[in-house]
C-alpha positions as CSV (number, residue, x, y, z in Angstrom):
1,M,0.0,0.0,0.0
2,L,2.8,2.4,0.9
3,F,4.6,1.6,-2.3
4,A,1.5,2.5,-4.4
5,A,1.2,5.8,-2.7
6,V,4.9,6.7,-3.1
7,F,4.8,5.5,-6.7
8,F,1.7,7.5,-7.8
9,I,2.4,10.8,-6.0
10,P,4.9,12.1,-8.7
11,F,2.3,11.3,-11.4
12,I,-0.3,13.3,-9.6
13,G,2.1,16.2,-9.2
14,F,3.1,15.9,-12.9
15,G,-0.6,15.9,-14.0
16,F,-1.3,19.0,-11.8
17,V,1.6,20.9,-13.4
18,M,0.6,19.8,-16.9
19,Y,-3.0,20.8,-16.4
20,F,-2.1,24.3,-15.1
21,L,0.8,24.7,-17.6
22,P,-0.9,27.6,-19.4
23,S,-1.5,29.4,-16.1
24,I,2.1,28.8,-15.0
25,I,3.4,30.2,-18.3
26,A,1.1,33.3,-18.0
27,F,2.4,34.0,-14.5
28,A,6.0,33.5,-15.5
29,R,5.7,35.9,-18.5
30,G,3.8,38.5,-16.6
31,K,0.8,38.6,-18.9
32,R,-1.9,41.3,-18.5
33,D,-4.7,38.7,-18.6
34,T,-3.3,36.2,-16.1
35,T,-6.5,36.0,-14.1
36,A,-8.6,35.3,-17.2
37,I,-6.1,32.7,-18.4
38,L,-6.2,31.0,-15.0
39,L,-10.0,31.0,-15.0
40,L,-10.2,29.6,-18.5
41,N,-7.7,27.0,-17.7
42,F,-9.4,26.0,-14.4
43,F,-13.0,25.8,-15.7
44,L,-12.4,24.6,-19.3
45,G,-9.0,23.0,-19.3
46,W,-10.5,19.6,-19.0
47,T,-12.0,19.9,-22.5
48,M,-8.5,20.1,-24.1
49,I,-9.9,22.8,-26.4
50,G,-10.0,25.2,-23.4
51,W,-6.5,24.0,-22.4
52,V,-5.1,24.7,-25.9
53,V,-6.8,28.1,-26.1
54,A,-5.4,29.0,-22.7
55,L,-1.9,27.8,-23.8
56,V,-2.0,29.8,-27.0
57,W,-3.2,32.9,-25.1
58,A,-0.4,32.5,-22.5
59,V,2.4,32.3,-25.1
60,K,1.0,35.0,-27.4
61,T,2.9,38.3,-27.2
62,D,0.9,41.2,-25.6
63,V,0.2,44.0,-28.0
64,A,1.0,47.4,-26.6
65,M,-2.1,49.4,-25.7
66,V,-2.5,52.7,-27.6
67,V,-3.6,55.6,-25.3
68,R,-5.1,58.6,-27.0
């Protein structure tokens, strides 16, 4: 029983990191929309479409805002 727990803990941690990878990238890159990326990743990441959208959004370069 102990062996199974010790064996599967790294897999659970790896799965957690992979699921939240778009959010981690957004935080690391200092994106403007980090909260929105995190929420999209949290609520729709399980669909894989939501995860891919969040990943693309996280790696996309922020466009400078024009102030008039």
